N, C-alpha and C positions, 0 to 999 in steps of 0.2 A: 504494500500500500504506500502511496506517495503522499505523505503528510505535508501540508503547507509549512513553511519555515520563515526565518527572519529575512531571507533573501526575497521571498514572496511579498512580505510586508514592505520592503524597500521598493520593489517594483510597483506595488500599488500606490505608494506615496508619490513616486515619480509620475505615474500615469494620472493621478488626481491633480497634480500641478499643471500637466499638459498632456491630454489624452492623445495628441498627435505626435508626441515625442518619438523619434525614430528608435528602433530596437538597438541600433548601433550606440546611440547616446546612453541608453539605459544599461546596455552591456558594459560600457566603460565604467559606470558608477558602481555596478554590483559585481564586477569582475567575472563576467560570464561572456560567452560568445553570443552574437545576435540571434542565431538559431535557437540557442538554449533559452534566451529570454522569450522568444516567440512561443516555444513549447510550454514554458511556464505560464504565460498569459493564456494560451489555449486551454491548459489544464484548469486554471482558475475560472475560466468561463464555463467549462464543462461541469465543474463542481458547483457552479452557481454563486461563487464569491464575486465575480465580475458579471453583472447582468448586461451592461451595455457601456460603451464608451460614448460620451455625449459632450455637447457644448455647454459651457456655463455662460449664459447670456444675461447681461444687465438689462432687464426689461424696462427699467426706468429711463434708459436712453432711447428706447424705441416707442414708448407710448406714454400718454398722460395718465393721471389717476392719483388719487390720494392713497398712500400706503397705510394699510390697517391690518391689525391682528384681530381676528374674530374668533371668539370661543363659543361653540354651539353645544347646547345640551340637547341630546337626541334620544328618543325612545329606542331601546335595543332592537325592536323589530324593524325600525326604519334606518338603523345605523348604516347598513351596507349601501342602500340607495342614496343616502345623503353623501356618504363618502365618495361614491362614484360620481355624483353630480358635481361635487367640489373639484374632483380631479379633472373633470371635463370642462369646467368653467374657464373661459379665456382669461379672466382677471386674476385667477388664483395662481400663485407662484409656488407655494408649498402647502402641504396638508400634513398635520400631525395628529396622532391619536394619544390621549392621555391614559394613565392607568385606571382612571375613573370612567373610561369609555366616552369621554367628551372629545369633540373634534375641534381642532384649532386650524385656522388657515390664514396664511399671509397672502393678502390680495392687494391689487391696485384698483380702487373703485373710482370710476369716472364720476366726477362731480362730488365725490365723498358721501353720497347718499346711500349708506349701507342698507337701511330698511328696504329701499326701492330695489337695490341690487339683489338682496337676498330673495325678495318676493319674485323677481324675474329669473332667479337661478334655481331656487328650491321650491318644492310644494309647501305651501303655507302651513299645512298640518304636520310637516316633518320635524319641525324644530320647536321644542318646548320653550326655550329661552336662549338668549345670546348676549354676549358682552363684547363691546368694541373698544379697542385701544388704538389710538392714533400713533403711527410710527414716524420717527424722524429719519431713521436709517435702518437698513437691513443688510446684513452680510452673511454669506454662507462660506465657511471654510472647512471642508471635509478633511478629516485626518484619520489615520490608523494608529496614531500614538496611543499607547496604553491599552492596545487591544491584542488579542491573540486569536488563533483559529480554534474553533471548536466545531467539529463536524458531528452531526447527530445521525444515529443509526436509522436507516429507512424503515426498519422493522419495529424496534422497541423504543426508539427515541433517546437511548443512552448515548453518552459521549463516545465517539470513535477515537481510540488510542492508536498507537503505532502497531498494536497487534491486530488492528481491524482489517477488513477485507473490502476491496473495491471491485465491483463487478458491473459489467454492462448487461442490462436486462431490458429487453424490448427497445433497444436503441438508446436508452438513457443510462448514464453512469450513476450507480447507486453505491452508497457507503454503508458498511455494516460493522457493528462492534465485535462480532464473532462469526465463525462459520455456521453455527446453528441458526442465527438470525438470517443469514444469507439463504440457507436452505429453506426456512419457513417462508420467506418472502418469495423465493423462486417458485416454490410449490404452489402458493396462493396465486401467483401471477399466471402460471401454466394452467391452473384450474379455471381461472377467469377467461383465459384465451380460448380454452376448449368449450366453455359454456357460451361464449359470445358467438351469435350467428354470423355467418360469413356474408 
């Protein structure tokens, strides 16, 4: 099993500062060859650590609007639909979920009329209450400092250690904490495949 290491963290840090950085530049910093860096990035993508490489755009330079932080109290049965609506809203830059299952969004609201923007974005019955905070600035600086990798077993959810197993099942790379979890997962997958009509 190939467990992510400190070199992977260094590569992630470099990619977060510039996702278009050439493999050659990264290779010089982490003391690897460019193909080795490419292989590590491909493995991190396959493991789901890297979901996508994207642009960091300062939307304030592209459009007008009053920057606000809106905290929404939402009924549990409506949480998913409100969350999706916020993610799809053009004015929203970030969506956060709190431990209390409230939603926070950072948005740039044209004209600053948050009640009007909310009523045009969400179903009126979806939100119990909300609070608005006017922002003077917002910055996002992603970092991997102070983090480590923990892979969870696809079967039982336990942490995958260096004794774990990595297997490709149904085209997807899966991580398991032990061979018995791998066997149980594979058996269940094969049963489901057999039961699924062609």
